[in-house]
N, C-alpha and C positions, 0 to 999 in steps of 0.2 A: 458522446458515449453511446448513443443509440446505434450508430453504425458498428461500433466495436462489439456491442452485445449481440447485434444481429449477425455479425460475422462469426462470433463464437457459437451462436445457436446453429448456424448453417454448418459449421465444422463438426459440431457434435452430432448433428443429423447425418452428415456424410460418414462419420466414423461409425455410427450405429448401423447404417446401411451396409458398410463394408464388413462389419462384424457379423451381421446376419447373413450376408453373402458367403463369408468364409465358413460359417456354421453349416449352411445349406450345402455348400460344396463338399465339406467333410462328410456330411450325411450321405450325399449322393455317391461319393467314392466308396464309402463303407458298404452301401447297398450293392454296388457293382461287385465289390470284392466278395460279398456274401453270395451273390448269384454265381460268380465264377467258382467259388468253393463248392456250392451245391451242384453245379454242372459237373465238376470234377468228380465229386462223390458218386453222382448218378452214373457217370461214365465208368467208374471203377466197378460199380455194382453190375452194370451191363456186361462188362468184361468178365467178371466172376461168374455170372450166370451163363454166358456163352461158353466159358471154359468148362463149367460143370456139365452143361448140355453135351458138349463135344466129348467129354470124358465118359459120360453115360453111353453115348453112341459108340464110342471106342470099346468100352467094356462089353456092351451088348454084341457088337460085331465080333469081338474076340470069343465070347461065349458061344455064339452061334457057329463059329468057324474054327474052334480050337482043334478039331480033328481034321481040318482041311489040309490039302496038299500045300506045298511051298508056293505054288502058283497063286493061291488065294492070299497067302501072306504077302507076296510081292504086290498083288493088286492093292491090298490094303495100304502098304507102305507108299505106293504110288499115289493112292487117293489122299493120304495124309499130306504128302509133299505138295500135291496140287492145292489142297485146302490152305496150307501154310503160305504157298506162293500167292494165292488169291488174297489172303488177309494182308500179307506184306505189300502187295501191289496196291490194294485199297488204302492202306495206311499211308503209303508213299504219295499216292495221288491226292489224298485229302489233307496231308500234313500242312501245307502252306495255307490252305483256306481255314483250317482249324486254328492255326497260330494267329492268322490275321483276325479272325473272329474274336479270339480271346483278347488280343491286343486292343482291338476296337472297343470291346466292352470295358476295358480298364481305362483307356485314354479318352474316349468320347463321353464326356459327362453332360447330360442334358440339364442345363441350369434353369430351364423354364418349368420344371415340374413343381407343383404346389406340394408342400409338405403338410399333411393333414394331422400330424402327431402333435 
């Protein structure tokens, strides 16, 4: 009977370790999800700030040049197009790396971290 009780004790220990591992894994995944959400929110805030800044620049430019000739309006339109092209090019160039970064953050869970909670 001693071997049987020893076997049961070992099994209970393994089950407890597995349970703790699953809990730690769930906590790690949730932390990564929270980090991704925070990064997404921060990115949206940066985009909103960038848009606000560009809108202010646009309004200021329009105010300063509202009585200008059509040549100035054409220059402004060209400037805007170039800015949009730059942004689109930058977004296209960095799309894959951002997607890979986000995927890695979700899929690569560091199980060696100690949970101090």
